[in-house]
VORO-484637 format. One line per 4 residues: their letters; for each residue x, y, z of C-alpha. Coordinates in pm, 1 decimal, m for minus. Example, Ala and Ser with C-alpha at 12.3 -4.5 7.8 and 13.67 -1.06 7.14 Angstrom:
! VORO-484637
as = 1230.0:m450.0:780.0 ~ 1367.0:m106.0:714.0
***
This chain:
! VORO-484637
mmrm = 19295.1:7897.5:23857.2 ~ 19010.0:7884.1:23603.5 ~ 18794.3:8081.2:23844.0 ~ 19065.1:8345.2:23884.0
lglg = 19088.3:8375.8:23506.3 ~ 18713.7:8421.9:23483.2 ~ 18699.4:8176.0:23195.3 ~ 18446.0:7925.4:23320.9
ysgs = 18380.6:7724.0:23632.3 ~ 18226.0:7387.9:23548.2 ~ 18335.4:7103.5:23323.8 ~ 18590.1:7211.8:23064.2
pkpv = 18698.3:7576.7:23072.4 ~ 18547.7:7824.3:22831.6 ~ 18767.4:7840.6:22516.9 ~ 18948.9:8160.2:22426.6
rivv = 18805.1:8308.3:22104.2 ~ 19086.4:8412.5:21866.8 ~ 18965.9:8583.4:21547.8 ~ 19198.2:8599.2:21245.5
vgek = 19141.2:8900.0:21017.4 ~ 19328.5:9070.5:20735.9 ~ 19323.0:9160.9:20368.9 ~ 19269.6:8905.3:20092.9
gtgk = 19582.0:8701.9:20024.6 ~ 19756.9:8778.8:20353.2 ~ 19751.9:8417.3:20468.3 ~ 19470.4:8398.8:20722.7
tsli = 19367.3:8043.4:20636.1 ~ 19724.5:7932.5:20568.1 ~ 19834.6:8055.5:20912.2 ~ 19568.0:7846.8:21085.8
iaal = 19651.9:7535.0:20879.8 ~ 20025.2:7583.4:20940.7 ~ 19959.2:7605.4:21314.4 ~ 19749.9:7287.7:21301.3
ness = 20005.2:7086.7:21102.5 ~ 20331.6:7268.6:21181.0 ~ 20425.9:7205.2:20821.2 ~ 20514.6:7418.9:20521.4
qpqp = 20389.1:7156.3:20276.4 ~ 20098.7:7280.2:20059.2 ~ 19760.8:7143.0:20163.2 ~ 19510.0:7020.3:19902.9
nipp = 19147.2:7131.7:19888.7 ~ 19174.3:7429.0:20123.6 ~ 18834.4:7603.7:20156.1 ~ 18817.0:7983.4:20118.0
vlpy = 18723.6:8016.1:20487.2 ~ 18785.8:7746.9:20746.8 ~ 18512.5:7643.1:20988.3 ~ 18569.7:7713.4:21357.8
ttfp = 18882.2:7527.5:21465.9 ~ 18962.9:7422.7:21821.7 ~ 19320.4:7407.2:21946.8 ~ 19330.1:7172.5:22249.1
sewf = 19421.8:7290.4:22597.8 ~ 19734.4:7067.8:22595.1 ~ 19893.1:7302.1:22342.5 ~ 19903.7:7585.3:22594.1
rdpi = 20083.5:7648.3:22919.2 ~ 19758.4:7771.3:23074.8 ~ 19539.8:7463.4:23005.0 ~ 19257.2:7648.1:22832.3
pati = 19156.3:7557.6:22475.1 ~ 19129.1:7815.6:22197.9 ~ 18866.3:7848.8:21925.8 ~ 19026.4:7989.2:21610.4
idts = 18789.5:8179.9:21382.7 ~ 18883.6:8233.9:21019.9 ~ 18716.7:8526.8:20840.1 ~ 18623.3:8616.3:20485.2
skpe = 18781.8:8898.6:20283.2 ~ 18471.6:8956.9:20069.3 ~ 18314.8:9304.4:20104.1 ~ 17968.9:9152.0:20140.4
drek = 18086.9:8961.2:20450.6 ~ 18205.2:9273.2:20633.6 ~ 17917.9:9271.4:20885.6 ~ 17995.6:8912.6:20979.8
vvke = 18363.6:9000.2:21027.7 ~ 18269.5:9296.7:21249.0 ~ 18044.9:9070.4:21458.0 ~ 18327.7:8819.7:21509.8
vkea = 18570.9:9098.7:21601.8 ~ 18329.7:9235.0:21864.3 ~ 18302.8:8890.0:22024.3 ~ 18676.5:8816.8:22013.6
daiv = 18898.5:8760.9:22316.6 ~ 19204.0:8825.5:22097.5 ~ 19266.3:8929.6:21736.1 ~ 19536.0:8805.1:21499.6
ltfi = 19589.0:9061.5:21221.2 ~ 19763.4:8921.9:20913.2 ~ 19964.2:9113.0:20650.8 ~ 20235.4:9063.8:20388.6
vdia = 20569.5:9199.2:20510.2 ~ 20717.5:9286.0:20171.9 ~ 20411.4:9448.5:20013.2 ~ 20381.8:9812.5:20120.0
esld = 20008.1:9832.1:20045.8 ~ 19941.3:9542.0:20280.3 ~ 20129.5:9714.5:20561.0 ~ 19953.1:10045.0:20492.8
rlse = 19609.7:9882.6:20526.0 ~ 19685.4:9798.0:20889.0 ~ 19705.3:10164.0:20995.6 ~ 19462.8:10297.3:20734.9
ywlp = 19178.1:10053.1:20790.0 ~ 19208.9:9764.8:21037.0 ~ 19354.5:9927.9:21346.0 ~ 19127.3:10237.8:21322.0
lfrq = 18831.9:9998.1:21275.5 ~ 18913.5:9819.4:21602.1 ~ 18923.1:10153.0:21782.7 ~ 18597.1:10261.7:21621.8
levr = 18433.4:9938.3:21740.3 ~ 18581.9:10000.6:22088.0 ~ 18741.9:9657.0:22081.9 ~ 18973.5:9630.5:22381.6
vpii = 19139.5:9294.0:22338.2 ~ 19499.7:9189.3:22266.0 ~ 19602.6:9237.2:21902.5 ~ 19881.1:9021.0:21759.3
magc = 20026.5:9116.0:21420.1 ~ 20125.5:8817.3:21207.2 ~ 20322.6:8888.1:20891.2 ~ 20480.1:8665.4:20631.0
svtn = 20703.1:8734.5:20333.9 ~ 20622.7:8611.5:19985.4 ~ 20923.5:8739.1:19788.9 ~ 21204.5:8883.0:19999.0
reyh = 21397.9:8647.3:20221.9 ~ 21566.8:8927.0:20420.4 ~ 21244.9:8972.8:20619.2 ~ 21236.2:8609.7:20732.5
nqsg = 21343.6:8686.9:21088.4 ~ 21181.2:8836.9:21397.7 ~ 21407.6:9140.8:21428.7 ~ 21340.9:9242.1:21068.6
ieii = 20963.8:9247.2:21110.7 ~ 20990.6:9436.7:21438.8 ~ 21191.2:9708.4:21264.7 ~ 20944.6:9762.9:20980.5
ttsi = 20642.2:9766.6:21214.9 ~ 20794.1:9998.5:21477.9 ~ 20600.2:10311.3:21376.1 ~ 20266.1:10125.3:21373.4
reqy = 20328.8:9967.1:21715.9 ~ 20426.3:10305.2:21861.1 ~ 20104.6:10461.1:21730.0 ~ 19878.8:10170.6:21835.8
leie = 19986.1:10062.7:22182.4 ~ 19705.3:9805.3:22193.0 ~ 19924.1:9583.7:21971.6 ~ 20074.7:9320.4:22200.0
tcfd = 20348.1:9194.0:21968.7 ~ 20437.8:9114.4:21609.2 ~ 20543.7:8779.8:21458.3 ~ 20706.9:8676.5:21132.8
wsah = 20559.5:8336.6:21060.7 ~ 20719.7:8293.2:20716.7 ~ 20890.5:7994.4:20872.1 ~ 20577.5:7784.4:20927.1
hiar = 20692.3:7630.5:21253.6 ~ 20636.9:7976.8:21406.6 ~ 20263.6:7969.1:21320.5 ~ 20156.2:7783.4:21634.3
kvfw = 20352.9:8031.6:21844.8 ~ 20129.6:8311.7:21711.5 ~ 19822.2:8146.2:21863.9 ~ 20007.5:8039.2:22176.5
yaqh = 20092.2:8404.0:22237.4 ~ 19736.2:8519.3:22157.8 ~ 19594.2:8276.8:22416.5 ~ 19863.7:8378.2:22665.0
avtn = 19775.8:8747.3:22613.6 ~ 19415.6:8669.4:22711.4 ~ 19491.2:8450.2:23013.3 ~ 19771.8:8679.7:23134.9
pvgp = 19668.0:9024.6:23009.3 ~ 19904.1:9320.0:23016.3 ~ 19627.2:9583.1:23019.5 ~ 19521.6:9561.0:23387.5
iydk = 19882.0:9556.0:23506.9 ~ 20093.4:9786.9:23294.9 ~ 20047.8:10128.6:23133.5 ~ 20244.1:10129.3:22807.8
etss = 20216.7:10505.6:22764.2 ~ 20384.3:10583.0:23098.2 ~ 20589.0:10262.2:23122.3 ~ 20462.5:10204.7:23475.5
lkpr = 20248.3:9967.7:23678.7 ~ 19883.8:10074.6:23694.5 ~ 19743.3:10199.9:24029.4 ~ 19521.7:9896.4:24086.1
cvaa = 19819.1:9666.0:24021.9 ~ 20033.4:9867.4:24264.5 ~ 19759.0:9832.3:24527.1 ~ 19734.0:9455.0:24473.3
ltrv = 20110.3:9400.7:24486.6 ~ 20134.0:9622.1:24794.4 ~ 19877.8:9398.4:24966.3 ~ 20081.8:9090.1:24865.4
fvls = 20390.7:9256.7:25013.6 ~ 20211.7:9349.4:25338.3 ~ 20074.5:8997.0:25384.2 ~ 20419.5:8850.8:25318.5
trdt = 20612.3:9083.4:25551.4 ~ 20386.0:9147.8:25853.0 ~ 20617.6:8945.3:26075.2 ~ 20941.0:9097.2:25942.9
dfil = 20882.9:9471.6:25987.6 ~ 20760.1:9498.3:25628.2 ~ 21088.4:9392.8:25471.9 ~ 21094.8:9099.0:25229.6
neag = 21377.2:8876.2:25350.0 ~ 21496.5:8537.0:25226.2 ~ 21214.4:8348.9:25401.6 ~ 20951.7:8588.2:25263.0
lnni = 21081.4:8557.0:24907.5 ~ 21078.9:8177.5:24925.0 ~ 20732.6:8180.3:25080.5 ~ 20601.7:8367.0:24772.4
qaqc = 20795.3:8125.1:24550.4 ~ 20634.9:7827.1:24728.1 ~ 20282.5:7970.6:24704.4 ~ 20328.0:8011.0:24329.9
cyep = 20468.5:7656.3:24294.1 ~ 20815.7:7774.1:24199.2 ~ 21142.2:7623.4:24315.0 ~ 21290.6:7790.8:24625.5
mtps = 21570.9:8037.3:24561.4 ~ 21919.1:7958.3:24683.9 ~ 22103.4:8207.3:24907.4 ~ 22329.2:8302.2:24616.4
qirg = 22026.4:8364.2:24389.0 ~ 21867.0:8584.9:24653.8 ~ 22193.6:8776.2:24696.8 ~ 22209.1:8823.7:24320.0
lidf = 21849.1:8947.4:24311.4 ~ 21914.8:9197.0:24591.5 ~ 22227.1:9325.7:24415.7 ~ 22031.3:9356.4:24089.1
vqar = 21752.7:9557.4:24256.6 ~ 21996.1:9777.5:24448.6 ~ 22180.5:9870.8:24129.1 ~ 21861.0:9981.3:23954.4
splg = 21638.6:10096.6:24241.3 ~ 21845.9:10228.8:24533.7 ~ 21538.0:10263.0:24760.2 ~ 21439.5:9904.8:24683.8
vden = 21678.2:9747.6:24932.0 ~ 21788.3:9799.1:25292.8 ~ 22021.0:9602.5:25520.5 ~ 21752.1:9342.7:25597.7
giti = 21609.0:9272.4:25253.7 ~ 21380.8:9410.6:24982.3 ~ 21148.8:9707.0:25047.4 ~ 20808.8:9770.8:24890.7
egfl = 20979.2:9992.6:24628.8 ~ 21206.7:9702.4:24539.9 ~ 20921.6:9454.1:24522.0 ~ 20727.9:9679.5:24283.3
fink = 21042.0:9729.7:24073.7 ~ 21091.2:9351.3:24040.1 ~ 20736.8:9302.3:23914.5 ~ 20761.2:9594.1:23673.1
ylve = 21085.9:9448.2:23538.4 ~ 20920.9:9106.7:23490.4 ~ 20641.2:9266.0:23283.9 ~ 20885.6:9459.7:23067.9
qgri = 21085.9:9144.0:23004.9 ~ 20779.8:8957.2:22881.3 ~ 20747.6:8745.1:23195.4 ~ 20405.3:8875.0:23291.2
rkvw = 20278.4:8525.1:23369.3 ~ 20492.4:8520.0:23683.2 ~ 20331.0:8844.6:23802.6 ~ 19985.2:8699.5:23738.8
dilr = 20081.2:8379.6:23923.5 ~ 20158.9:8587.4:24231.7 ~ 19841.3:8795.4:24204.8 ~ 19615.2:8493.8:24152.2
kfgy = 19765.2:8302.3:24442.7 ~ 19671.3:8598.7:24659.7 ~ 19312.0:8596.5:24536.4 ~ 19293.4:8840.9:24245.1
nnel = 19093.7:8804.0:23923.4 ~ 19162.7:8954.1:23579.9 ~ 19020.8:9293.5:23685.7 ~ 19258.9:9294.4:23985.1
rlad = 18969.3:9274.3:24225.4 ~ 18941.8:9000.4:24482.9 ~ 18792.2:8693.1:24315.8 ~ 18440.9:8583.0:24407.1
dmip = 18560.3:8292.8:24620.0 ~ 18752.1:8537.4:24840.1 ~ 18435.5:8725.9:24937.7 ~ 18181.1:8544.6:25160.8
yssf = 17866.9:8635.0:24967.5 ~ 17659.2:8395.6:25177.0 ~ 17721.7:8614.4:25482.5 ~ 17500.8:8893.5:25346.8
khmp = 17224.5:8719.1:25152.8 ~ 16904.7:8888.0:25261.7 ~ 16538.6:8951.3:25186.1 ~ 16424.4:9288.6:25045.3
dqsv = 16316.6:9417.6:25389.0 ~ 16642.7:9316.9:25556.1 ~ 16964.0:9517.2:25548.8 ~ 17335.8:9454.9:25595.3
elsd = 17536.2:9626.0:25871.3 ~ 17889.3:9614.2:26005.5 ~ 17936.8:9379.6:26298.9 ~ 18036.6:9524.3:26637.2
eatr = 18384.6:9372.1:26593.6 ~ 18429.8:9531.5:26250.1 ~ 18320.0:9870.1:26385.1 ~ 18573.4:9843.8:26669.4
flrg = 18839.6:9746.2:26415.8 ~ 18762.0:10053.2:26202.4 ~ 18771.8:10278.0:26509.4 ~ 19119.7:10141.7:26570.8
vykn = 19221.1:10207.6:26210.4 ~ 19101.1:10566.9:26241.6 ~ 19279.9:10628.6:26572.4 ~ 19605.7:10479.1:26442.4
ldeh = 19598.7:10718.9:26147.1 ~ 19466.3:11010.9:26351.2 ~ 19728.2:11015.1:26627.0 ~ 19834.0:11372.6:26549.5
sann = 19525.0:11509.3:26371.1 ~ 19281.4:11576.7:26657.8 ~ 18977.5:11388.9:26524.3 ~ 19028.0:11492.6:26164.8
lgpq = 19145.5:11236.6:25911.1 ~ 19271.4:11439.7:25616.0 ~ 19234.8:11340.6:25249.7 ~ 19588.5:11198.8:25234.1
migf = 19531.4:10977.3:25537.9 ~ 19196.9:10861.1:25395.5 ~ 19393.3:10754.8:25088.1 ~ 19614.5:10540.5:25314.0
vfqi = 19305.2:10351.4:25434.4 ~ 19245.6:10225.3:25079.8 ~ 19610.3:10207.7:24975.3 ~ 19595.2:9831.1:24923.5
spen = 19232.8:9814.5:24806.4 ~ 19156.1:9805.1:24431.2 ~ 19049.0:10169.1:24463.1 ~ 18915.7:10424.7:24706.3
pwsi = 18535.6:10379.9:24679.7 ~ 18477.6:10711.5:24855.6 ~ 18641.5:10906.5:24573.9 ~ 18341.8:10851.6:24344.2
apyk = 17961.9:10884.2:24362.3 ~ 17754.0:10814.8:24560.1 ~ 18007.3:10832.4:24847.1 ~ 18222.2:11128.1:24741.2
dase = 17983.1:11398.9:24863.3 ~ 17770.9:11192.8:25101.6 ~ 17922.4:11281.2:25439.0 ~ 18007.8:11581.1:25652.6
ktdd = 18361.6:11708.4:25598.3 ~ 18597.8:11935.3:25784.7 ~ 18723.1:12262.4:25634.7 ~ 19024.8:12087.5:25481.1
ggls = 18817.1:11804.9:25331.4 ~ 18888.2:11559.6:25613.6 ~ 18658.9:11329.4:25810.9 ~ 18572.0:11313.0:26177.3
leaf = 18543.3:10968.2:26335.5 ~ 18163.4:10985.6:26304.6 ~ 18183.5:11076.4:25935.6 ~ 18442.8:10801.9:25878.6
lslw = 18221.3:10535.3:26036.7 ~ 17912.0:10677.0:25864.3 ~ 18070.8:10628.5:25522.2 ~ 18166.4:10270.6:25610.6
nllt = 17808.0:10209.6:25719.5 ~ 17677.2:10353.8:25392.2 ~ 17918.2:10140.5:25185.8 ~ 17813.9:9828.1:25377.3
lidp = 17444.3:9910.6:25339.2 ~ 17436.7:9963.0:24962.9 ~ 17736.7:9754.3:24848.5 ~ 17828.1:9493.3:25111.0
arsl = 18054.6:9302.1:24868.5 ~ 18270.3:9612.2:24812.2 ~ 18278.8:9681.9:25185.8 ~ 18398.1:9327.1:25257.6
ecli = 18658.4:9349.8:24981.4 ~ 18802.3:9666.0:25137.5 ~ 18799.6:9511.9:25486.4 ~ 18977.0:9199.3:25360.1
clcy = 19239.7:9423.0:25199.2 ~ 19279.5:9593.9:25539.2 ~ 19355.0:9244.6:25675.6 ~ 19039.5:9231.9:25888.4
pssa = 19037.0:8867.5:26003.7 ~ 18681.4:8765.5:26097.1 ~ 18311.2:8806.4:26016.8 ~ 18255.9:9169.6:25924.4
vrvt = 17882.0:9203.2:25861.1 ~ 17546.6:9098.6:25997.5 ~ 17203.2:9075.7:25836.1 ~ 16928.8:9257.3:26026.0
rrra = 16592.7:9120.0:26128.7 ~ 16307.8:9146.0:25876.4 ~ 16106.4:9465.6:25907.8 ~ 15784.0:9262.3:25927.0
idrk = 15918.2:9108.8:26250.3 ~ 16026.7:9452.5:26373.9 ~ 15669.6:9573.8:26328.8 ~ 15538.6:9275.4:26523.2
eqns = 15792.3:9335.1:26802.2 ~ 15719.6:9710.6:26782.8 ~ 16088.2:9804.9:26775.7 ~ 16390.6:9777.8:26552.3
errv = 16736.5:9653.0:26649.0 ~ 16902.6:9814.1:26348.6 ~ 17187.9:10055.9:26392.2 ~ 17170.0:10194.0:26037.9
fqcf = 16842.3:10328.7:25899.6 ~ 16768.7:10435.1:25544.4 ~ 16518.7:10713.5:25478.7 ~ 16382.3:10766.8:25127.5
vfgp = 16329.0:11135.6:25054.1 ~ 16040.7:11192.6:24812.9 ~ 15899.7:11517.3:24683.0 ~ 15815.4:11716.0:24369.2
knag = 16074.7:11926.4:24193.9 ~ 16191.8:12235.8:24385.8 ~ 16045.5:12107.3:24711.7 ~ 16384.1:12137.9:24884.9
ksal = 16514.4:11779.3:24884.9 ~ 16874.1:11863.4:24789.7 ~ 16884.3:12151.8:25036.0 ~ 16772.2:11915.6:25312.4
lnrf = 17044.5:11661.5:25231.3 ~ 17304.3:11938.9:25226.9 ~ 17188.6:12064.4:25567.0 ~ 17204.4:11709.1:25706.8
igrq = 17577.6:11688.8:25632.8 ~ 17658.4:12038.4:25753.0 ~ 17669.6:12230.1:25428.2 ~ 17557.0:12588.2:25408.0
ydde = 17243.0:12682.2:25220.5 ~ 17309.3:12821.3:24871.8 ~ 17020.7:12988.6:24687.7 ~ 17195.5:12974.1:24350.9
nnng = 17308.5:12610.6:24363.0 ~ 17017.8:12443.0:24534.8 ~ 16805.7:12312.0:24251.6 ~ 16930.9:11955.9:24290.7
snee = 17020.3:11720.1:24007.6 ~ 16871.4:11429.9:23818.1 ~ 17106.4:11180.1:23983.4 ~ 17026.6:10963.5:24282.0
ryav = 17207.4:11100.6:24584.3 ~ 17284.1:10994.3:24941.9 ~ 17370.0:11180.8:25260.5 ~ 17480.2:10999.9:25577.0
nmve = 17541.4:11110.3:25933.6 ~ 17498.2:10995.2:26291.2 ~ 17192.2:11102.7:26487.9 ~ 17108.6:11065.7:26855.5
ndgv = 16776.7:11082.9:27034.0 ~ 16738.0:11272.7:27358.2 ~ 16907.7:11087.6:27641.2 ~ 17099.0:10846.3:27412.6
tedv = 17472.6:10823.2:27476.3 ~ 17721.0:10893.2:27201.2 ~ 17844.2:10533.1:27186.0 ~ 17506.0:10410.0:27067.0
kktl = 17428.2:10679.2:26813.1 ~ 17244.7:10548.3:26510.6 ~ 17347.6:10608.0:26151.0 ~ 17085.2:10771.6:25933.0
vlke = 17108.1:10751.9:25554.7 ~ 16899.0:10993.6:25346.7 ~ 16842.0:10883.1:24988.7 ~ 16699.8:11141.7:24750.1
iqmq = 16456.2:10966.2:24515.5 ~ 16445.1:11102.2:24163.4 ~ 16111.8:11086.3:23985.2 ~ 16108.2:10860.4:23678.7
edgf = 15886.8:10913.4:23375.6 ~ 15723.1:10572.5:23418.8 ~ 15715.2:10567.7:23800.1 ~ 15906.8:10668.1:24111.0
lssn = 16112.1:10346.6:24144.3 ~ 16245.3:10072.2:23920.2 ~ 16028.2:9817.4:24105.1 ~ 15809.9:9792.5:24414.5
ealg = 16070.5:9559.2:24566.3 ~ 16311.7:9853.1:24574.6 ~ 16094.0:9987.6:24856.7 ~ 16223.1:9702.6:25071.9
acdv = 16536.6:9905.0:25147.4 ~ 16329.7:10190.9:25290.5 ~ 16299.9:10201.1:25671.3 ~ 16111.7:10531.6:25675.2
aifl = 15997.9:10773.4:25404.3 ~ 15953.5:11148.9:25414.3 ~ 15756.6:11354.4:25163.1 ~ 15873.8:11713.1:25121.6
ydss = 15670.2:11992.0:24975.3 ~ 15716.8:12366.4:24936.0 ~ 15481.9:12508.1:25202.2 ~ 15440.5:12828.7:24998.6
dess = 15314.8:12642.2:24691.1 ~ 14977.3:12465.1:24697.0 ~ 15055.7:12262.2:24384.9 ~ 15371.1:12129.3:24554.1
wkka = 15159.9:12014.0:24849.6 ~ 14909.9:11837.9:24624.4 ~ 15186.7:11658.9:24431.8 ~ 15350.3:11548.3:24757.8
idll = 15031.4:11407.2:24909.7 ~ 14950.7:11230.7:24582.0 ~ 15301.3:11085.8:24583.2 ~ 15259.5:10965.0:24940.5
vkva = 14940.0:10780.7:24847.3 ~ 15111.1:10614.4:24549.3 ~ 15416.4:10508.5:24751.4 ~ 15209.0:10385.1:25044.7
tase = 14986.1:10185.4:24809.2 ~ 15285.9:10031.6:24633.4 ~ 15447.9:9938.1:24966.1 ~ 15120.6:9785.7:25088.5
dagl = 15088.8:9580.9:24768.4 ~ 15449.0:9458.8:24800.3 ~ 15408.6:9374.0:25169.4 ~ 15683.8:9620.8:25257.5
kfpc = 15508.4:9877.3:25477.7 ~ 15707.9:10149.3:25656.9 ~ 15643.0:10473.8:25850.1 ~ 15583.5:10792.5:25650.5
lmva = 15624.4:11157.7:25746.3 ~ 15510.6:11474.9:25569.7 ~ 15757.9:11764.7:25578.5 ~ 15657.8:12125.8:25513.5
aktd = 15976.3:12284.4:25373.1 ~ 16062.3:12649.9:25309.7 ~ 15876.5:12780.7:25615.7 ~ 16080.7:13099.6:25579.1
ldsf = 15834.2:13184.0:25298.2 ~ 15463.9:13268.8:25337.5 ~ 15237.2:12962.0:25337.9 ~ 14963.4:12925.7:25078.4
peai = 14610.1:13001.1:25209.4 ~ 14463.7:12736.0:25440.9 ~ 14788.7:12537.9:25416.2 ~ 14796.8:12428.4:25779.9
qeat = 14429.6:12327.6:25796.0 ~ 14442.5:12136.2:25466.6 ~ 14767.5:11956.2:25553.6 ~ 14651.5:11866.8:25905.9
ratq = 14319.6:11731.7:25779.3 ~ 14486.0:11519.3:25508.0 ~ 14746.8:11367.3:25742.5 ~ 14478.3:11291.8:26001.7
dlgi = 14277.4:11109.1:25737.0 ~ 14587.6:10902.8:25654.6 ~ 14658.8:10833.0:26021.2 ~ 15007.0:10989.0:26023.4
eapi = 15169.0:11279.2:26206.2 ~ 15094.2:11637.2:26100.4 ~ 15352.2:11791.8:25863.1 ~ 15684.4:11881.0:26027.2
piss = 15785.0:12241.7:25947.4 ~ 16148.0:12305.2:25846.3 ~ 16359.6:12572.3:25683.1 ~ 16686.3:12457.8:25527.1
klgd = 16771.0:12820.3:25456.1 ~ 16743.3:12916.1:25824.2 ~ 16899.2:12590.1:25940.8 ~ 16585.2:12486.4:26129.1
cdnl = 16602.4:12110.6:26056.6 ~ 16762.8:11931.6:26351.8 ~ 16435.6:11823.9:26509.8 ~ 16337.2:11654.9:26181.9
fqki = 16630.3:11412.6:26181.2 ~ 16551.3:11298.2:26533.8 ~ 16187.6:11243.7:26434.0 ~ 16293.0:11041.3:26130.3
ltaa = 16513.0:10823.8:26351.5 ~ 16235.4:10776.5:26608.3 ~ 15989.5:10674.8:26335.3 ~ 16238.0:10420.7:26195.5
ehph = 16299.9:10274.1:26541.7 ~ 15922.2:10217.2:26583.7 ~ 15822.6:10067.6:26245.9 ~ 15470.2:9977.4:26359.6
lgip = 15371.2:10344.8:26388.2 ~ 15315.7:10614.3:26126.5 ~ 15207.3:10375.0:25849.6 ~ 14948.1:10545.4:25623.6
kiks = 14600.4:10392.3:25625.4 ~ 14581.1:10304.8:25258.1 ~ 14393.4:10019.0:25098.0 ~ 14616.8:9831.4:24860.1
kkkr = 14525.0:9779.5:24495.1 ~ 14497.1:9407.3:24567.6 ~ 14240.6:9465.5:24843.5 ~ 14049.5:9712.7:24627.4
srkl = 14052.9:9461.5:24341.0 ~ 13926.1:9185.4:24570.0 ~ 13650.4:9416.9:24695.9 ~ 13550.2:9506.2:24340.9
mkrs = 13552.6:9138.6:24244.0 ~ 13334.6:9049.2:24542.5 ~ 13091.9:9327.2:24451.3 ~ 13084.3:9208.4:24089.2
lmlv = 13014.1:8852.2:24197.6 ~ 12732.2:8976.0:24419.2 ~ 12583.2:9166.6:24126.6 ~ 12621.2:8862.2:23903.8
sigt = 12458.5:8639.1:24166.3 ~ 12171.0:8887.2:24208.7 ~ 12131.1:8907.3:23833.2 ~ 12144.9:8529.1:23799.2
gali = 11884.5:8489.9:24074.4 ~ 11652.1:8734.0:23901.9 ~ 11699.5:8549.8:23573.1 ~ 11612.0:8215.8:23735.0
vgla = 11301.8:8363.8:23898.9 ~ 11200.1:8517.3:23565.6 ~ 11241.1:8186.9:23380.0 ~ 11041.1:8002.5:23644.2
sfrl = 10758.0:8256.9:23619.6 ~ 10755.7:8231.7:23241.0 ~ 10733.4:7851.8:23248.7 ~ 10450.5:7863.6:23505.2
yaar = 10259.8:8110.7:23284.8 ~ 10311.2:7896.2:22972.9 ~ 10189.9:7584.0:23150.1 ~ 9872.8:7756.7:23264.9
kqr = 9804.6:7884.4:22915.0 ~ 9829.4:7532.7:22770.1 ~ 9562.8:7412.1:23010.5
***
């Protein structure tokens, strides 16, 4: 359970940090002491600010200790208070119930401060009365704080701890709000379960009802109860629950049991009744962490550990499984999975990864925004390539049962074997600004050329599609990923190791602009040198873009001579505007499949440094030899003179 909570793995769990703040005289220190002693008797020699105080794990239902942090009210200590607030897991905000100024300071200073600091942790209001006994009850304090709690929904609850035996309950609730947070599960503004929570609970429901036509019957309910270590429900209790759901959610029940609508209603009701721990018990037993993602121990990270020049691909079995998923959803769509059906694929995943960058605009789409089978599989291949953990999480949520990925052979071995067994290849697309990189990626995924919106962006972008070589059957098409590399001020990549993901690189230049050509060839030399230094060599191709424009003088001769000197193929002419690009993608694929060819003949910096060092040593040795000869001659001359 500690792992699910994300609060520490080894030894004792990481304590929950609860910071107590408030105006001077509002009882911060007294609240902590009252919680420690559960006594209203005055304590002698109380310091102005208590040192850090630990409440033991045995005090809490979730056995995780809490560190209670008292704070100063002095203006000169404000920075220290802010620092503690920023590091808090929960905040207890103290005030005096029957002093209007104390209540006003909550909404005028403290609560706006928390928002300004972007503190997103549970806030528990703790008030006490110093003069008026009518406020010494929970309902009274809830009434007078209603307007504040409606304005600041981040407030979890409010306590009147004037009766000192309530003090420990304040901290019990603060710890509980951290270990069983409301935020990921429930939207207070809309009074509804959040989408990620709905997805997680839907997966729980599917796993619990696969054998009962997706209806939660008596056995299914008691199976969930057993997994969460609760007592089994009696037939009369189950009948009462079904009647309760039916009265409040008519679609939540049918003749055989509880539907998904009913199951979601039950969990929403539990949250609203303050029984959120039971909802978290269910979610954690089914593998979820506090962010409502599958916990680390649910995802087999060891299955995709790899070296920089290896990649991760879907297994054959996983690909067949995904083909089946597509065909089941595409029964009536004629090879076009529409946006709504794509949403169904990720209905029980934490989210649809394809709805955001870099996947959102990375594949070819039909006129209505749908995906063909090839585009569907291409996006899965892209997800697995650049984020295998997310791909596995989505496959687990789809109830895929076995090993889903494989790690490819190292590219160094591929070069030695003179072929690659990979089914997914990544091509880095380099080039100066306005060379036509974005236009090429758009053409690769079937988008029309647009003169006005073709200047690219400063963001890293991907495009993915399936490509076949001449004579290759459709079933063994390879997936090609184009990654547009954005130039950085201090270099073209974050590190040379990042080149390990590159199976083949192309260098675009505007064939009508000589300066574009010079920048591209200079870039090729830099990239090839960096890859040589890192031991991550790969094939490189030069691409002459915008052939619909007039070439600069002597362009062909200069480009041919330079590529010959580098030992790579002559520049490949393309025009994204005219749609003359198809031959390029096949050439990129062929180059990637034969990683021993097309590698520029560049001497690495290391080799050049070694050569310079060797030359320096030779010069030093020659100089040293001359010095020795000179000294010997001088001594011989001196000896003769003495005679």
